[in-house]
DSSP file (Angstrom, degrees, kcal/mol; ACC not computed):
  #  RESIDUE AA STRUCTURE BP1 BP2  ACC     N-H-->O    O-->H-N    N-H-->O    O-->H-N    TCO  KAPPA ALPHA  PHI   PSI    X-CA   Y-CA   Z-CA
    1    1 A X              0   0    0      0, 0.0     2,-0.2     0, 0.0     3,-0.0   0.000 360.0 360.0 360.0 133.4   -4.1   31.1  -30.3
    2    2 A X        -     0   0    0      1,-0.1     2,-0.2     2,-0.0     5,-0.0  -0.500 360.0 -99.1 -89.5 156.3   -5.1   28.5  -27.7
    3    3 A X    >>  -     0   0    0     -2,-0.2     3,-0.7     1,-0.1     4,-0.7  -0.510  25.5-135.6 -71.0 138.1   -3.7   28.2  -24.2
    4    4 A X  H 3> S+     0   0    0      1,-0.2     4,-1.0    -2,-0.2     3,-0.2   0.738 100.1  66.4 -70.8 -21.3   -1.0   25.5  -24.0
    5    5 A X  H 34 S+     0   0    0      1,-0.2    -1,-0.2     2,-0.2     3,-0.2   0.848  98.7  52.0 -68.0 -32.1   -2.4   24.1  -20.8
    6    6 A X  H <4 S+     0   0    0     -3,-0.7    -1,-0.2     1,-0.2    -2,-0.2   0.763 107.5  52.4 -74.9 -24.3   -5.6   23.0  -22.6
    7    7 A X  H  < S+     0   0    0     -4,-0.7     2,-0.2    -3,-0.2    -1,-0.2   0.709  89.7  90.2 -86.1 -20.7   -3.7   21.1  -25.3
    8    8 A X     <  -     0   0    0     -4,-1.0     2,-0.3    -3,-0.2     0, 0.0  -0.538  69.3-139.0 -81.3 143.1   -1.5   19.0  -22.9
    9    9 A X        -     0   0    0     -2,-0.2     2,-0.3     1,-0.0    -2,-0.1  -0.755  20.2-113.2 -98.0 146.0   -2.8   15.6  -21.8
   10   10 A X        -     0   0    0     -2,-0.3     2,-0.6     1,-0.0    -1,-0.0  -0.621  26.4-138.7 -77.0 133.3   -2.4   14.4  -18.3
   11   11 A X        -     0   0    0     -2,-0.3     2,-0.3     2,-0.0    -1,-0.0  -0.843  14.8-135.7 -95.8 122.7    0.0   11.4  -18.1
   12   12 A X        -     0   0    0     -2,-0.6     0, 0.0     1,-0.1     0, 0.0  -0.617   2.5-150.1 -79.2 132.0   -1.3    8.8  -15.7
   13   13 A X  S    S+     0   0    0     -2,-0.3     2,-0.8     1,-0.1    -1,-0.1   0.777  81.5  77.7 -71.0 -25.9    1.4    7.4  -13.4
   14   14 A X  S    S-     0   0    0      2,-0.0     2,-0.7     3,-0.0    -2,-0.1  -0.764  73.7-152.2 -91.7 109.0   -0.4    4.0  -13.2
   15   15 A X     >  -     0   0    0     -2,-0.8     4,-1.4     1,-0.1     3,-0.4  -0.721   3.9-158.4 -82.5 115.4    0.3    2.0  -16.4
   16   16 A X  T  4 S+     0   0    0     -2,-0.7    -1,-0.1     1,-0.2    -2,-0.0   0.574  82.8  53.4 -76.6  -8.0   -2.8   -0.2  -16.8
   17   17 A X  T  4 S+     0   0    0      1,-0.1    -1,-0.2   114,-0.1     3,-0.0   0.766 120.4  23.5 -98.4 -26.7   -1.1   -2.8  -19.0
   18   18 A X  T  4 S+     0   0    0     -3,-0.4   108,-2.8   113,-0.1     2,-0.4   0.456 115.8  60.4-117.2  -3.1    2.0   -3.8  -17.0
   19   19 A X  E  <  -A  125   0A   0     -4,-1.4     2,-0.3   106,-0.2   106,-0.2  -0.947  51.3-172.8-131.4 147.8    1.0   -2.9  -13.4
   20   20 A X  E     -A  124   0A   0    104,-2.4   104,-3.0    -2,-0.4     2,-0.3  -0.937  12.9-163.9-130.4 157.0   -1.6   -3.9  -10.9
   21   21 A X  E     -A  123   0A   0     -2,-0.3     2,-0.4   102,-0.2   102,-0.2  -0.950  15.1-159.5-142.3 161.7   -2.4   -2.4   -7.6
   22   22 A X  E     -A  122   0A   0    100,-2.2   100,-2.6    -2,-0.3     2,-0.5  -0.995  12.8-158.2-139.0 138.3   -4.1   -3.0   -4.3
   23   23 A X  E     -A  121   0A   0     -2,-0.4     2,-0.5    98,-0.2    98,-0.2  -0.973   2.9-164.0-123.1 127.6   -5.1   -0.2   -1.8
   24   24 A X  E     -A  120   0A   0     96,-3.1    96,-2.8    -2,-0.5     2,-0.3  -0.953  15.6-165.5-109.3 121.3   -5.8   -0.8    1.9
   25   25 A X  E     +     0   0A   0     -2,-0.5    94,-0.2    94,-0.2    -2,-0.0  -0.806  59.9   9.6-111.6 150.3   -7.7    2.1    3.5
   26   26 A X  E    S+     0   0A   0     -2,-0.3     2,-0.5     1,-0.2    -1,-0.2   0.867  71.2 175.5  56.2  44.7   -8.2    3.0    7.2
   27   27 A X  E     -A  118   0A   0     91,-2.7     2,-2.2    -3,-0.3    91,-1.7  -0.703  38.0-120.6 -78.0 125.1   -5.8    0.4    8.5
   28   28 A X  S    S+     0   0    0     -2,-0.5     2,-0.3    89,-0.2    89,-0.2  -0.407  76.9  94.3 -75.3  80.5   -5.7    0.9   12.3
   29   29 A X  S    S-     0   0    0     -2,-2.2     2,-0.1    86,-0.1    -2,-0.1  -0.979  81.4 -91.6-162.4 151.7   -2.0    1.6   12.6
   30   30 A X     >  -     0   0    0     -2,-0.3     4,-1.7     1,-0.1     5,-0.2  -0.458  28.9-134.3 -68.1 141.1    0.4    4.6   12.7
   31   31 A X  H  > S+     0   0    0     86,-0.3     4,-2.1     1,-0.2    -1,-0.1   0.834 105.9  58.5 -65.7 -31.5    1.7    5.5    9.2
   32   32 A X  H  > S+     0   0    0      1,-0.2     4,-1.1     2,-0.2    -1,-0.2   0.896 106.7  46.5 -64.6 -40.7    5.2    5.8   10.8
   33   33 A X  H  > S+     0   0    0      1,-0.2     4,-0.6     2,-0.2    -1,-0.2   0.841 113.2  48.8 -72.2 -33.4    5.1    2.1   11.9
   34   34 A X  H >X S+     0   0    0     -4,-1.7     4,-2.2     1,-0.2     3,-0.7   0.844 105.9  58.7 -73.7 -32.6    3.8    0.9    8.5
   35   35 A X  H 3X S+     0   0    0     -4,-2.1     4,-2.5     1,-0.2    -1,-0.2   0.832  96.1  61.3 -66.3 -32.0    6.5    2.9    6.6
   36   36 A X  H 3< S+     0   0    0     -4,-1.1     4,-0.3     1,-0.2    -1,-0.2   0.801 111.3  40.1 -68.4 -24.6    9.3    1.1    8.4
   37   37 A X  H XX S+     0   0    0     -3,-0.7     3,-1.0    -4,-0.6     4,-0.8   0.869 113.2  53.7 -84.2 -42.0    8.1   -2.1    6.9
   38   38 A X  H >X S+     0   0    0     -4,-2.2     4,-1.3     1,-0.3     3,-0.8   0.865 102.6  58.5 -61.0 -37.4    7.2   -0.7    3.5
   39   39 A X  H 3< S+     0   0    0     -4,-2.5    -1,-0.3     1,-0.2    -2,-0.1   0.758 102.5  55.1 -65.9 -23.3   10.8    0.7    3.1
   40   40 A X  H <4 S+     0   0    0     -3,-1.0    -1,-0.2    -4,-0.3    -2,-0.2   0.747 113.8  38.1 -79.1 -24.1   12.2   -2.8    3.5
   41   41 A X  H X< S+     0   0    0     -4,-0.8     3,-1.8    -3,-0.8    47,-0.2   0.556  80.9 119.4-107.2  -9.2   10.2   -4.3    0.6
   42   42 A X  T 3< S+     0   0    0     -4,-1.3    47,-0.1     1,-0.3     3,-0.1  -0.386  84.9  10.8 -64.2 128.2   10.1   -1.5   -2.0
   43   43 A X  T 3  S+     0   0    0     45,-1.7    -1,-0.3     1,-0.3     2,-0.1   0.438 100.3 121.2  87.9   1.0   11.7   -2.7   -5.3
   44   44 A X    <   -     0   0    0     -3,-1.8    44,-2.7     1,-0.1    -1,-0.3  -0.476  67.4 -94.9 -95.2 167.2   12.0   -6.3   -4.4
   45   45 A X  B  >  -B   87   0A   0     42,-0.2     4,-2.1    -2,-0.1    42,-0.2  -0.291  34.6-110.3 -76.0 165.7   10.5   -9.4   -6.1
   46   46 A X  H  > S+     0   0    0     40,-2.2     4,-1.9    37,-0.2     5,-0.1   0.925 116.0  45.2 -64.2 -47.0    7.2  -10.9   -5.1
   47   47 A X  H  > S+     0   0    0     39,-0.3     4,-1.8     1,-0.2    -1,-0.2   0.895 113.6  49.7 -67.0 -40.2    8.6  -14.1   -3.7
   48   48 A X  H  > S+     0   0    0      1,-0.2     4,-2.2     2,-0.2    -1,-0.2   0.879 109.1  53.3 -65.9 -37.0   11.4  -12.3   -1.8
   49   49 A X  H  X S+     0   0    0     -4,-2.1     4,-2.6     1,-0.2     5,-0.2   0.899 106.0  52.5 -64.8 -41.1    8.9   -9.9   -0.3
   50   50 A X  H  X S+     0   0    0     -4,-1.9     4,-1.9     1,-0.2    -1,-0.2   0.904 110.3  48.1 -63.0 -40.5    6.7  -12.7    1.0
   51   51 A X  H  X S+     0   0    0     -4,-1.8     4,-1.1     2,-0.2    -1,-0.2   0.916 112.5  48.8 -65.2 -42.1    9.7  -14.3    2.8
   52   52 A X  H  X S+     0   0    0     -4,-2.2     4,-1.3     1,-0.2     3,-0.4   0.931 112.4  47.5 -63.4 -45.7   10.8  -11.0    4.3
   53   53 A X  H  < S+     0   0    0     -4,-2.6    -1,-0.2     1,-0.2    -2,-0.2   0.842 108.6  53.9 -68.7 -32.9    7.3  -10.2    5.6
   54   54 A X  H  < S+     0   0    0     -4,-1.9    -1,-0.2    -5,-0.2    -2,-0.2   0.776 114.5  41.7 -71.6 -23.8    6.7  -13.6    7.1
   55   55 A X  H  < S+     0   0    0     -4,-1.1    -2,-0.2    -3,-0.4    -1,-0.2   0.615  90.1  99.2 -99.0 -13.9    9.9  -13.3    9.1
   56   56 A X     <  -     0   0    0     -4,-1.3     5,-0.1    -5,-0.1   -19,-0.0  -0.521  67.2-141.6 -75.9 142.6    9.7   -9.7   10.3
   57   57 A X        +     0   0    0     -2,-0.2     2,-0.2     4,-0.0    -1,-0.1   0.244  61.2 114.3 -89.9  15.1    8.4   -9.3   13.8
   58   58 A X    >   -     0   0    0      1,-0.1     3,-1.0    -5,-0.1     4,-0.3  -0.571  67.2-134.2 -92.6 151.0    6.3   -6.2   13.3
   59   59 A X  T >> S+     0   0    0      1,-0.2     3,-0.6    -2,-0.2     4,-0.5   0.739 102.8  66.4 -70.2 -23.8    2.6   -5.9   13.5
   60   60 A X  H 3> S+     0   0    0      1,-0.2     4,-1.4   -27,-0.2    -1,-0.2   0.641  82.9  77.7 -72.9 -13.7    2.4   -4.0   10.3
   61   61 A X  H <> S+     0   0    0     -3,-1.0     4,-2.7     1,-0.2    -1,-0.2   0.877  85.9  57.8 -66.5 -37.9    3.6   -7.0    8.3
   62   62 A X  H <> S+     0   0    0     -3,-0.6     4,-2.2    -4,-0.3    -1,-0.2   0.941 108.2  42.1 -65.2 -49.7    0.3   -8.8    8.3
   63   63 A X  H  X S+     0   0    0     -4,-0.5     4,-1.8     1,-0.2    -1,-0.2   0.878 116.8  49.8 -64.9 -32.7   -1.9   -6.2    6.6
   64   64 A X  H  X S+     0   0    0     -4,-1.4     4,-2.2     2,-0.2    -2,-0.2   0.900 109.4  51.7 -69.2 -39.3    0.9   -5.4    4.1
   65   65 A X  H  X S+     0   0    0     -4,-2.7     4,-2.3     1,-0.2    -2,-0.2   0.901 109.0  50.5 -61.9 -41.8    1.2   -9.1    3.3
   66   66 A X  H  X S+     0   0    0     -4,-2.2     4,-2.1     1,-0.2    -1,-0.2   0.879 109.9  50.6 -63.8 -37.9   -2.5   -9.4    2.7
   67   67 A X  H  X S+     0   0    0     -4,-1.8     4,-2.6     2,-0.2    -2,-0.2   0.887 109.7  49.6 -68.1 -38.2   -2.3   -6.4    0.3
   68   68 A X  H  X S+     0   0    0     -4,-2.2     4,-2.3     2,-0.2    -2,-0.2   0.909 111.0  49.5 -68.5 -40.6    0.5   -7.9   -1.6
   69   69 A X  H  X S+     0   0    0     -4,-2.3     4,-2.3     2,-0.2    -2,-0.2   0.913 112.3  49.4 -59.3 -41.9   -1.4  -11.2   -1.9
   70   70 A X  H  X S+     0   0    0     -4,-2.1     4,-2.3     2,-0.2    -2,-0.2   0.907 110.2  49.0 -65.9 -42.7   -4.4   -9.2   -3.1
   71   71 A X  H  X S+     0   0    0     -4,-2.6     4,-2.1     2,-0.2    -1,-0.2   0.895 112.1  49.0 -64.9 -39.2   -2.4   -7.2   -5.7
   72   72 A X  H  X S+     0   0    0     -4,-2.3     4,-2.3     2,-0.2    -2,-0.2   0.887 111.0  49.9 -67.2 -38.1   -0.8  -10.5   -7.1
   73   73 A X  H  X S+     0   0    0     -4,-2.3     4,-2.7     2,-0.2     5,-0.3   0.877 108.9  53.0 -67.1 -36.7   -4.3  -12.1   -7.3
   74   74 A X  H  X>S+     0   0    0     -4,-2.3     4,-2.6     1,-0.2     5,-0.7   0.925 111.6  46.0 -61.2 -44.2   -5.6   -9.0   -9.1
   75   75 A X  I  X>S+     0   0    0     -4,-2.1     6,-2.4     3,-0.2     4,-1.0   0.881 115.1  46.3 -66.8 -38.3   -2.7   -9.3  -11.6
   76   76 A X  I  <5S+     0   0    0     -4,-2.3     4,-0.3     4,-0.3    -2,-0.2   0.916 121.6  35.3 -70.9 -43.4   -3.2  -13.1  -12.1
   77   77 A X  I  <5S+     0   0    0     -4,-2.7    -2,-0.2    -5,-0.2    -3,-0.2   0.923 127.8  31.5 -79.2 -45.8   -7.0  -12.9  -12.5
   78   78 A X  I  <5S+     0   0    0     -4,-2.6    -3,-0.2    -5,-0.3    -2,-0.1   0.859 135.7  19.2 -85.3 -36.4   -7.5   -9.6  -14.4
   79   79 A X  I  <<S-     0   0    0     -4,-1.0    -3,-0.2    -5,-0.7    -4,-0.1   0.571  94.8-120.6-113.7 -12.8   -4.3   -9.4  -16.5
   80   80 A X      < +     0   0    0     -5,-0.8    -4,-0.3    -4,-0.3    -3,-0.1   0.777  50.7 166.8  77.5  26.4   -3.0  -13.0  -16.6
   81   81 A X        -     0   0    0     -6,-2.4     2,-0.4    -9,-0.1    -1,-0.2  -0.425  37.5-121.9 -75.0 149.8    0.4  -12.1  -15.0
   82   82 A X    >   -     0   0    0      1,-0.1     3,-1.3    -2,-0.1    46,-0.1  -0.789  13.8-140.2 -88.6 132.5    2.7  -14.8  -13.7
   83   83 A X  G >  S+     0   0    0     -2,-0.4     3,-1.1     1,-0.3   -37,-0.2   0.754  97.9  64.7 -67.4 -23.1    3.5  -14.3  -10.0
   84   84 A X  G 3  S+     0   0    0      1,-0.2    -1,-0.3   -38,-0.1   -37,-0.1   0.729 102.2  48.9 -71.9 -20.2    7.1  -15.2  -10.5
   85   85 A X  G <  S+     0   0    0     -3,-1.3    42,-2.4   -40,-0.1     2,-0.3   0.232  87.4 110.3-104.4  14.3    7.8  -12.2  -12.7
   86   86 A X  E <   - C   0 126A   0     -3,-1.1   -40,-2.2    40,-0.2     2,-0.3  -0.698  40.7-178.2 -93.0 141.0    6.2   -9.5  -10.4
   87   87 A X  E     -BC  45 125A   0     38,-2.2    38,-3.0    -2,-0.3     2,-1.0  -0.931  36.4-108.1-128.1 158.8    8.2   -6.9   -8.5
   88   88 A X  E     + C   0 124A   0    -44,-2.7   -45,-1.7    -2,-0.3    36,-0.2  -0.757  40.2 171.3 -87.1 103.8    7.0   -4.2   -6.2
   89   89 A X  E     +     0   0A   0     34,-1.6     2,-0.4    -2,-1.0    -1,-0.2   0.855  66.5  17.1 -84.4 -36.2    7.4   -1.0   -8.2
   90   90 A X  E     + C   0 123A   0     33,-1.7    33,-3.1     2,-0.0     2,-0.3  -1.000  58.6 168.6-138.3 139.9    5.6    1.4   -5.9
   91   91 A X  E     + C   0 122A   0     -2,-0.4     2,-0.3    31,-0.2    31,-0.2  -0.919  14.5 167.4-148.1 121.5    4.7    1.1   -2.2
   92   92 A X  E     - C   0 121A   0     29,-2.3    29,-2.6    -2,-0.3     2,-0.4  -0.973  22.5-154.7-140.1 153.1    3.5    4.1   -0.2
   93   93 A X  E     - C   0 120A   0     -2,-0.3     2,-0.3    27,-0.2    27,-0.2  -0.994  14.8-177.7-126.3 127.7    1.8    4.8    3.1
   94   94 A X  E     - C   0 119A   0     25,-2.7    25,-3.0    -2,-0.4     2,-0.2  -0.904  33.1-101.0-121.9 155.2   -0.2    7.9    3.7
   95   95 A X  E     - C   0 118A   0     -2,-0.3    23,-0.3    23,-0.2     2,-0.1  -0.497  37.7-166.4 -75.9 140.7   -1.9    9.0    6.9
   96   96 A X  E     -     0   0A   0     21,-2.7    21,-0.2     1,-0.3    -1,-0.1  -0.208  38.6 -51.3-104.7-160.2   -5.6    8.4    7.3
   97   97 A X  E     -     0   0A   0     19,-0.1    20,-0.9    -2,-0.1     2,-0.5  -0.306  51.7-122.8 -71.1 161.2   -8.2    9.7    9.7
   98   98 A X  E     - C   0 116A   0     18,-0.2     2,-0.5    -3,-0.1    18,-0.2  -0.943  17.0-137.8-108.5 122.9   -7.6    9.6   13.5
   99   99 A X  E     - C   0 115A   0     16,-2.8    16,-3.3    -2,-0.5     2,-0.5  -0.674  22.0-156.8 -78.0 127.5  -10.2    7.7   15.5
  100  100 A X  E     + C   0 114A   0     -2,-0.5     2,-0.3    14,-0.2    14,-0.2  -0.918  19.3 164.0-113.3 129.4  -10.9    9.7   18.6
  101  101 A X  E     - C   0 113A   0     12,-2.6    12,-3.0    -2,-0.5     2,-0.5  -0.868  31.3-125.3-133.2 167.1  -12.3    8.2   21.8
  102  102 A X  E     - C   0 112A   0     -2,-0.3     2,-0.6    10,-0.2    10,-0.2  -0.975  14.9-151.6-116.8 129.8  -12.7    9.1   25.5
  103  103 A X  E     - C   0 111A   0      8,-3.3     8,-2.6    -2,-0.5     2,-0.1  -0.883  25.5-120.7 -97.7 123.7  -11.3    6.8   28.2
  104  104 A X  E     + C   0 110A   0     -2,-0.6     6,-0.2     6,-0.2     2,-0.2  -0.411  38.5 177.9 -66.8 135.0  -13.3    7.2   31.5
  105  105 A X    >   -     0   0    0      4,-2.8     3,-0.7     1,-0.2     4,-0.2  -0.642  35.8 -56.8-125.9-175.9  -11.1    8.3   34.4
  106  106 A X  G >  S+     0   0    0      1,-0.2     3,-1.3    -2,-0.2    -1,-0.2  -0.220 113.0  20.4 -66.7 153.7  -11.6    9.1   38.0
  107  107 A X  G 3  S-     0   0    0      1,-0.3    -1,-0.2     2,-0.0     3,-0.1   0.785 131.2 -62.7  59.9  33.3  -14.0   11.8   39.2
  108  108 A X  G <  S+     0   0    0     -3,-0.7    -1,-0.3     1,-0.2    -2,-0.2   0.613  99.4 135.4  76.1  11.6  -16.0   11.8   36.0
  109  109 A X    <   -     0   0    0     -3,-1.3    -4,-2.8    -4,-0.2     2,-0.4  -0.411  40.8-149.4 -87.9 167.9  -13.2   12.9   33.8
  110  110 A X  E     - C   0 104A   0     -6,-0.2     2,-0.4    -2,-0.1    -6,-0.2  -0.995   1.8-149.8-140.0 134.5  -12.3   11.5   30.4
  111  111 A X  E     - C   0 103A   0     -8,-2.6    -8,-3.3    -2,-0.4     2,-0.2  -0.858  26.9-117.4-102.1 135.6   -8.9   11.3   28.7
  112  112 A X  E     - C   0 102A   0     -2,-0.4     2,-0.5   -10,-0.2   -10,-0.2  -0.479  23.0-161.4 -73.7 139.9   -8.7   11.5   24.9
  113  113 A X  E     - C   0 101A   0    -12,-3.0   -12,-2.6    -2,-0.2     2,-0.6  -0.990   3.0-161.0-118.3 125.5   -7.4    8.4   23.1
  114  114 A X  E     - C   0 100A   0     -2,-0.5     2,-0.7   -14,-0.2   -14,-0.2  -0.933   3.5-169.0-110.7 117.9   -6.3    9.0   19.5
  115  115 A X  E     - C   0  99A   0    -16,-3.3   -16,-2.8    -2,-0.6   -86,-0.1  -0.901  16.4-146.4-107.4 107.4   -6.0    5.9   17.3
  116  116 A X  E     - C   0  98A   0     -2,-0.7     2,-0.3   -18,-0.2   -18,-0.2  -0.369  12.5-164.2 -74.9 152.4   -4.2    6.7   14.0
  117  117 A X  E     -     0   0A   0    -20,-0.9   -21,-2.7   -89,-0.2     2,-0.3  -0.863   2.5-161.7-126.1 164.6   -5.1    5.0   10.7
  118  118 A X  E     -AC  27  95A   0    -91,-1.7   -91,-2.7    -2,-0.3     2,-0.5  -0.965  16.3-132.1-144.6 161.2   -3.2    4.8    7.5
  119  119 A X  E     - C   0  94A   0    -25,-3.0   -25,-2.7    -2,-0.3     2,-0.5  -0.968  22.0-161.6-114.4 129.5   -3.8    4.1    3.8
  120  120 A X  E     -AC  24  93A   0    -96,-2.8   -96,-3.1    -2,-0.5     2,-0.5  -0.950   4.0-168.2-117.4 130.4   -1.3    1.7    2.1
  121  121 A X  E     -AC  23  92A   0    -29,-2.6   -29,-2.3    -2,-0.5     2,-0.5  -0.976   2.4-172.5-119.3 126.4   -0.9    1.4   -1.7
  122  122 A X  E     -AC  22  91A   0   -100,-2.6  -100,-2.2    -2,-0.5     2,-0.5  -0.978   1.1-170.7-119.2 126.7    1.0   -1.4   -3.3
  123  123 A X  E     -AC  21  90A   0    -33,-3.1   -33,-1.7    -2,-0.5   -34,-1.6  -0.978   5.3-163.1-119.6 122.1    1.7   -1.4   -7.1
  124  124 A X  E     -AC  20  88A   0   -104,-3.0  -104,-2.4    -2,-0.5     2,-0.4  -0.861   4.7-154.9-104.9 137.6    3.2   -4.6   -8.7
  125  125 A X  E     -AC  19  87A   0    -38,-3.0   -38,-2.2    -2,-0.4     2,-0.5  -0.918  11.4-135.1-114.6 138.1    4.9   -4.5  -12.1
  126  126 A X  E     - C   0  86A   0   -108,-2.8   -40,-0.2    -2,-0.4     3,-0.1  -0.804  10.5-164.3 -91.9 125.3    5.2   -7.4  -14.4
  127  127 A X  S    S+     0   0    0    -42,-2.4    -1,-0.1    -2,-0.5   -41,-0.1   0.722  83.9  58.0 -82.3 -21.8    8.6   -7.8  -15.9
  128  128 A X  S    S+     0   0    0    -43,-0.2     2,-0.3   -46,-0.1    -1,-0.2   0.787  86.9  87.6 -79.8 -27.1    7.7  -10.1  -18.8
  129  129 A X  S    S-     0   0    0   -111,-0.1     2,-0.3    -3,-0.1  -112,-0.0  -0.562  76.4-133.3 -77.7 131.9    5.1   -7.8  -20.3
  130  130 A X              0   0    0     -2,-0.3    -2,-0.1     1,-0.1    -1,-0.1  -0.629 360.0 360.0 -83.0 142.0    6.4   -5.4  -22.9
  131  131 A X              0   0    0     -2,-0.3    -1,-0.1  -113,-0.0  -113,-0.1   0.480 360.0 360.0 -78.3 360.0    5.2   -1.8  -22.5
């Protein structure tokens, strides 16, 4: 009798036929600050997301906007998706490495500077394509 773990197949969360994604790595920004923007756009349509990001006053909006443009271009070029039928199905921010530097101070001392980075993943789903 075989072990049941060997017989089961892993189910991939990323459906390659109806979804496209773009990943931005090592973006020089705190993950906490990027999450407050990502939480506003999750589950919205592509056009609505672009309007929201262009009007929000946060610094995190620009790299997220570039990633959404990139994911839509991936869907249009690789899969032939229409941009009007795309929604943001998944959007997540994870912490990246921390860049560490020393700032010179008086009397030969140095103060540490920690510059956080984050990884942003955007997954767009096409509503017109049947699964």
